[in-house]
N, C-alpha and C positions, 0 to 999 in steps of 0.2 A: 264642131264637136257635138257629140250627141250625148244626151243624158237620159238614163233610164230610170224611171220611177217604179218602185215596186209597190204593188198593191198590198195593203195590210190585210193579213188574214183575220177572219172573224174570231177564230178561236184563240188567237194570240193575246187579245186583251182580257180574256177570261182565265188565264193561267194563274195569276196571282190571287184573284178572289176565290178560285176553286181550291187552291192549296190552303188558303186561310180558312175557308169553311171546313175543309177536311181536318185541319189541326184543331179547330174549335170543337168539332164534333167528337174527335178522338178524346181530347182532354175532358170535355163535358161528360161524355159517357163514363169515363173512369172516375171522375169526381162524384158521380152519382152512384155507380154500382161497383166501385173498386173495393179492395180489401179495407181501406180506411175511408170509404166514401160515406155519403149521407145515409144510404140504406143500411150500412153495417154499424152505424152509431148505436142503434138499439141493442144489437148483439154484444157490442163492446161494453155497454152499460150493464147488461145482465151479467156478463163475465166479471166485471168489476165488483158487483154486489156479492157474487159467489166467493170471490177471492177475499173480500173484506170479512165475510162471515167466517171463512176458514182461518184468516189471520186472527180474528177474535178468539176462536176456539184454541188455536195454538198458543196464543199469548196467555190465556187462562191456564192451560196445561203447564206452560213453562213456569208461571208464578206458583202453581201448586208444587211442582217439582223443586223449585228454589226454596220454598218453605220447608219441604221435607229435608233437603240438604242442609239448611240452616239448623234444623233440629239435630242433625247428625254431626255437625261440625264440632271441632275441639272445644271443650269447656262447656258445651251446651247439650251434651248427649242425655236424652231423657231415657229412663229405664224402659218405659212402654215402647218407645220407638225402636230402641235397640233390640228388645225382645221380639218385636214384630218382624224386623228385618232378618234377625238370626233364624227365626222359624221359617220364614219364606225362603231363605237361601239354603237352609239345611234340610228342609222338609221334615221338621220335627214337631210333634205335638204330644201333649200329655194324654194319659189314658182317659181322663175325665173331660176332655175337650171335644167339641164337635167342629169339624173342619169343612168349610164350604169353599169349593174352587170356583173361580170366576171363569 
C-alpha cells in the first residue's frame, strides 16, 4: 500500500491571517473616518450646539406666544391686547395714529 503525502502550500497558512488583517483594516478605517467615526465627532458637536441654540430660540418664542394667548383667554382679556389684535387683523387705525409696519 502506498501513501502519498501532500506538500503544504506556503500561501495556505497565510489565508486566515490575511483575512483577519483585511477585516481589521476595513473596520478600523470606518471607525476613524465613517459617518459616526472619530473624525466626525467634532462636526456632530458643532451641529448639536447649533440645534441647542435653535431650541432655546424656539422655546423663548413659544413662551412669548403662550403669554399672549393667556392674556387673550376667557376671563382675562385685557383691553389693550384686544385692541392691538383687532387693529392688526382688521388693518384699522385712527386718524391721529402713526402706523409702523414690521
